[in-house]
N, C-alpha and C positions, 0 to 999 in steps of 0.2 A: 588339487593335486600336488601342486608345488609344496604347500604347507604340510602335507602328508609325509613328502619325501624329506622336507627339512627336519620333520619331527623324528623320522627314522634314522637320518644322519646324526642328529644331536644325540639320540639314544646310543648309537653306535659309539660315538666319541667318548660318551660317559662311561660305557661299559669298558671300553679299552683302557681308559685312564683308571678305572676302578681295579680292573685286572693287574695293571702293572703296579699301582699303589698297594694292593693287598699282597701281591707276591713279594714285593720288597719288604713289606711289614713283617709278613710271617718269617721270611728269610733272616731277617734282622733279629727277631725274637729267638730263633734257635741259636744264632751266633751269640748273643749277649747272655744267654743262659750261662755259658761256661765263665763269663767274666764275673758273675755274681757267685757261683759255688766253686771258685777256683781253690780255696782253702779246704773245702770238703774233699773235693777229688784228689788233692795232693795227700790228704790224710788216707783217703780209702786205698791209694796205691803205695803209700810210703815214699812219696816223692816231694821235692822242694817246690817252692813257689815259681822259681824260674823254669823248672822242668815242666810245669803245667802250663805255664805262659808259652812254652815252646809250642804246644798244641795250638794256641791261638796264632802264633807265626806261621806254622805249617799250613793251617787252614787259609790264611792270606796268601801264602805262597803258592797254593794250588789253584787259586781262582783264575789265573789266566789259561789254565787247561780246559775250564768250564767254559771260559769266553770263546775259545776257539771251537770246541766241540758244538755248542748250542748256538754260537753266532753264525757259523757256516750252515748249520741246519735252517736258521731262521732265514737266511738270505736265499736258500736254495728252496726251501719247502713252505716258507710262510712263517709268521710270527706265532700263531696259535698253538700248533702242535708242539713245537720245542718248549714253549712255555709250559704247557700241561705236563709233559714228560719232566721237565725240570723240577716242577713243584712236588710232583709224587716222589722223585728221586731224593731231594734233600729231606722231605718228610720222614722217609724210611730210614735214611741214614741217621736222623736224629734219635729215633726210637731206638736204633741198635745201639747208639752211644749210651743209652740208659742200661743196657745189659752187658756192656764191655766187661769182660773178666780180668783184664791186665791192663797195664799202663801202654804196652806196645799195641794192643788191639785198639785201644782208645785213640792213640795218636794215629794209627791207620785209618779209623773211621773219621776222625776230624779232618784229616786230608781229603777223604772222599766228599765230606760235607763241603769243603772248600771248592771242589769241582761244581758242585750244585749251586753254591753261592755265586761263583763266578759266572755262571751261565745266565742266571736269572736278570741280572740288571740290564745288560745289553738288549736282550730280547724284550723284556717289559718296557723299557724306556722307548725302544724304537716303535713298538706297537702303540703306545700311548701318545707319543709325541707326534707321530705322523698323522695322527687322527685329530690332533689339537688345531684350532685356529692360530695363526701366526701372531696375531696381536695379543693373545694371552698366553703366548708359549712359556714366558719367564714365570709368571703366576702359577701356572699348571705345573711347571717344572719344579717349582718349591713345593707344590703340594705332593708330586709324585716322590721327591727325594725324601721328604719328611715322613714317608712310610718307614723308612730307617729308624727315626727317632720314636715313631709310635711303637715299633717292634720292640725297641729298648725299653720304652715305659712299660709295656705290657709285660715284658720279661720281668722288670722290677716288681711290677704289681702282682705277678704270679709267685715271685720270690717273698713278697710281703704276705701272701695269704694262703698259697698252696703248699709252699715249703715247710712252714712250720708244722702243719697237719701231717703232712708226709713224713717228716722227720720224727715226730712224735710216735707214730705207728711202727716206723722202721727206723730206729736211731742209727745215724751214720750212713743212710741210704736215702735220704730226702732228696739228694741231688739227682738220683737215678729218676726219680719220678718227674722231675722238671724237664728231662729230655724226653719222657713219654709224652708229656704236654706237647712238646714240639712236634709230634706227628699229626696233630690237627690240620696242618696247612694242606694235607693231601686233599681235603674237602673242596679246597679252592679250584681244583682241576675241574669239578663237575660244574662250577660257574662259568669257568672259561669255555668249556665245551657247549653248554647250552646258551650263553648270552653274547659272547664275544665274537665279532666278525672279524675276517681278515683285513689287515691294513690295505686300503686302495693303493696307497703309494707303493706298497710291495708289488702289487700286480702291474704296475708300470715298469718296475725295475728288476723283475725276475732275473736272478742271476745264475750264470753257469759257472763251472769250476774254473774257466780259462779267464775269467774276468779279473780274478783277485790279483794276479802277478802284475798286470798292467796298471790297476788302480793304485795298488800299494806302491809301485815305482813312481808314478806321476806324483803322488801325495806323500812321499817319503819324509820330507822335511816337516809337513804338517802333522803326520803320524808321530815322528819322534818328539815334536813339541808337546802333543797331547800326552804322551807317555810321561814327560818330565812334569808337566802340569799336574797329572793325576798322581804322581809320586808325592809331590808336595802336599796336594790336598789329602792324600791318605795319611801322611805324617800328621797332618793337622787333626784328622778326625780320630784315627786310631791312638795317636799320642795323648789325646785329651779324654778318651772314653775308656779304652779296653782295661787299663790297670788303675783308673780312678776309684773303683770300689775297693781294691787292694789298699791304695793310698788311705782311704778313709778307715779301713780296718786297722791298719797299723797305727793310726792316729787315735785309736780307741773308740771308734764309732760302733755301736750295736748293730746288729744285722738288720733290724727293722728300720733303724735311722739311715743306713746306707741305702736300703730300698726307697725310702721317702725321699732323700736327696736326689737319687737317680731319676725318679719320676718328675721332681721338680724341674731337673735339668732338662729333660726331654719335652716338658711343656714349653720351656724356652726356646728349644730347638725347633719345635713345630712353628712357633710364632715367627721366629727368625727366618726361617725357610720361606715362609709365605711372605713376609715383609720384604726381604731382600729379592726374592723371585720377582714380585711386583715392581720393586724399584728398578730392577734390571731391564724391565720393558720399557720404561720411560728414560732412564739414564745411561743404560748400556751395561753389559754383563761384566767387563773388567772393571768399571768403576765400582760396581755393587760388591764385587768380590774383594777388591783391594780394601775398600771401605770396612767391610766386616772383618777381614783378617787383622787390619790395624787396630780396631776396637777390641778384637779379642786379645791381642798383645797387651793393651792398655788394662784390661781388667784381670790379667794373669795374676797378679799379686793376691787379690782377694780369692781368686780360685784355689790357689795353691796354700795359702797361709791360714785362711780361716781364723781371722784375728777374733771373731766372736761367732755366736750361733747365726746371727743376722747376716753378717758380713759373707759367712759361708754360704747361706742359702742366696744371698744376691750374686756371689761368685759363681756357684754352679749354674744358676739360671742364666746370667749374662754371658758366661762362657760359651755356653751350648747355643744361646740365641745368635751369637755371632759366628761360631764355627759352622753351625748348620744353616745359618743365613748365608755364608759363602757357598755352602754345598747346595743350597736350593737353587743356584743359578746353573749348577754343573750340567744336569740333563739337557736343558735347552742349549747351553753354549757349545758343549762337545758335539751334540747332533747336528746343530747348525754348522759346525767346521768340519762335518764328515760327508763323504760322497755318498749320494743316495743309492747308488747300485749296490753298495756294501754296508748299509748303514746298520744292519743286524750285527755285522762282525766289527766293522772299523772302530766305532766308539767304545763298544763293550771290551774289545781286545786292549786297545790302548788304556783304558781304565783298569782293566785287571792286570796288565803289565805294571801300572803305577802301583797297584796293591802289592805286587810281588817286590817292587823296589822300595816300599815302606813296610814291608812285613816284619822287618826286624824290630821295630820300634817297641812292641810289648816286651819282647825278650831283653832289649838293651835297658829299657826303664826298670825292669824288675831286677836284672843282674846289677845294675848301678844302685837301685834302691836298696838292695840288701847289703851293700858295701856302705852307702851314705844313708841317707833317708829317702823315702819316696817323695817327699816334698821336694827335697833338693834336686833328686835326679830329674823328676818330671818338670819342674821349673826351669832348670838349665836348659834341657833338651827343647823344651817348647818355646822358650824365647828365640833359639836359633831357627826353629822350624818356621814360626810365623814371620820372621824377618825374609827368610828364603822364598817363603810362598808369595809375599807381597811383591818381590822382584820378578819371580818368574811369571806371575799373573800379568803385572803391568808391561812385561816385555812381549807378550803374545798378541796373535791376531784375534779379530771378533768379527762375527757375521749376524749380528742381531736382526731377527725378523726375516731371515732368509726363507724365501717360499719353498716348502717341499712339494715335489710333484714332478711335471713334465719338464720344467726348466732347471731341475736339480742337476748338480754336477755329476 
């Protein structure tokens, strides 16, 4: 009987982790499509690169709205239902982006997509990590977070394979087909409905609306620190990823080569997330993140300059190995630092306010890159960002291995 119960528990944990991973993977897939077809969208609407980069900034800026809406739902009604609604919502918006008739409509749709993207992470992460054993939380955190890198890799793969065919049949409109492919995540909702069980920790901490004011007041300093931490971490990730395909394009790389380098970088990202996530279980969350960000700073010259074909490959691989290595620790780190009664809302909202704080980075890199070069722009900005991230991470608290459940804060 005990063996059967353990098997059921393990299956439920696996399905919860898989749901969070796939939700974040497919969300990232939809997001990174635009970074790859940015020039095509600019040409279709008669706009400049910075004007289309503004769509990325607006997507990021709207993510806190999604964190509020879906985070409150998750704490009040459970993790499963909000996650299903969220996945369907952002999949539909992605499809609508593919039929946008004008620049203004496209901007509006990307803002709506930001609402969906902002809601997914907090709900999916709380569902997955509340079901995970504490001793493996860092490793599983790395696995969960690297759904983001897998999503980027899949977007690059689609750009490498589907985009050329679509553009051949509909010249100038291949980018629209890429957004249609972004509608496939809606199918994930069927898996969540059929296979994913509600988090048992949520049942212990079912929250009413009066809880939030008291919890946020008691943990205001912790919340503000998490917002600052996530601002720096989003500067790190979006500063090294969103405009990098444009940097490669302005350096003369062909579209197929850009897709190849993106996929290589995301292989590095996945390995880094798992490696540093596991390392954080043994040596601590802050140490793992500081080490990863410091190493990213050291490989920045190879990433930005591309002295040769080999050094470019090594640079993109190692940069994302360390960037996503630091990020692989984040789901475990900020969930451990969050009160259990509002874990669907607290870490997700702090995360997305951090996204808002860092949302300007794609536009700034693009605007400065058009005045200087993208290599100069991104090299200068990211040097500052990595140093700032190391300082903020090292100065913060840690609660590695904290037990979720009845003893939760």
